Structures are given as structure tokens and as C-alpha cells.
N, C-alpha and C positions, 0 to 999 in steps of 0.2 A: 218683316213683312214673311209669313210662312210659305206663299208661292211666289211664281216669276208675277202671274196676273196682279197679285196685289200690290210688288213690289213696283209696277210699271202705273199703276193706280195712284200710289201716293206718292212717287216720282212726281206723275202730274198734277196730282193738288200743289205739292210744295211748288212748281213750277208756276204754278197759275196764281197760289194764294202769297207765297213769300216771293218768287222770281229768282232764286239762286239754290244752288244745294253745294255743299264740300263732297267731293267722292272721295272714301277715306277704304284703306285695306285694298289699294292697288296695286300696291308692288313698288311703284316708283320713289325712289329715295330721295330722302330730306334735301340734300345737298342741290340734287334734279329741279325741286321743286322751288327752292330758296331762289336757285338760279333763272328761273322762268318771270317770278316774281319781280326781281330785278331789274331785267331785261325788258318786262313789261313798265314798271315805274319809267326807269329813262329812257324808251320810244317814245311814251306818252306825255312825259315833262320836254318833249322837242318841242321847238317851235309849230304852229300851224302850217307854217309854206314848209318844212323839213319831211314832215307826215307827208302831206298832199301829192309830196313827191312820187308816192307810192298808191295813189287816191286809185281807187277798185275800178274806177269808171276809164282807166287805164289798160286793164286788162279785161280781155275777152272773155274771161274765165268768172269776171269779177273777183277776183281777188285783190288785198291791199285795204288798205286804208280808207274807214268810214267816218266822218268826221260827224259829231252832235247833232241832233237835229235833223240829220240826213233822210234817216230812216223813219216809220211810224207806225204807230201801233193803234189800229182802230182811227186813223186821222188826227189822232195825237202826237206830234215831233217827239221822237225819244231822246231824251235827256243821258244819252252813252255816246264814249266813240268807242271804233272797235278795229279790229286787224283779221283778216280773214287770209289764212293760208292754204295751200292746197297744190296741186300739180296745173299748171297750164294746159295739159295734156299736148298733142301735137299739132 
């Protein structure tokens, strides 16, 4: 899109209608991206008990693992797993 506002609007539409997007032209090396994808596969392929060892409810900042069906959108459980990273603060 030609303008920042148009880009933001298009990104919002894609998120609502499709549910995801790929960012390109960001300068992150392909090797780094492959490593992240592989680490993700390794983590999410682990047994549930291992993933729950870093459950987000154990973090006061809600960082960590969130299992399938825990969060919901519009009252409907989300069929995904996720992990949230960030500073725990002080």
C-alpha cells in the first residue's frame, strides 16, 4: 500500500480475514529464521507435561506456555498452543 494508513488497514484486514501474515524484507538472516522454526517444532513437539513446566500462570507477567483451548476468542476456545517471551521485570 502507498501510505502508512493504507498499510495498517491492509494488515488489519489480513489478520481478521486470513489470520496470519509473513513479514518479508526485514533483514533477518534466513539461517536465523530456520533456527527459530526448528526450535519451535522441537518445543511444541515435547510432551504436554514438559511444556506445562513453564506455564504462563507461573509468571506474574504471564510469560510462558499457553496450551490449546486455554484462551478464547468470542467465547470459543482457541485451537492453538503458544509461548510468550519477554522480560519478567523487577
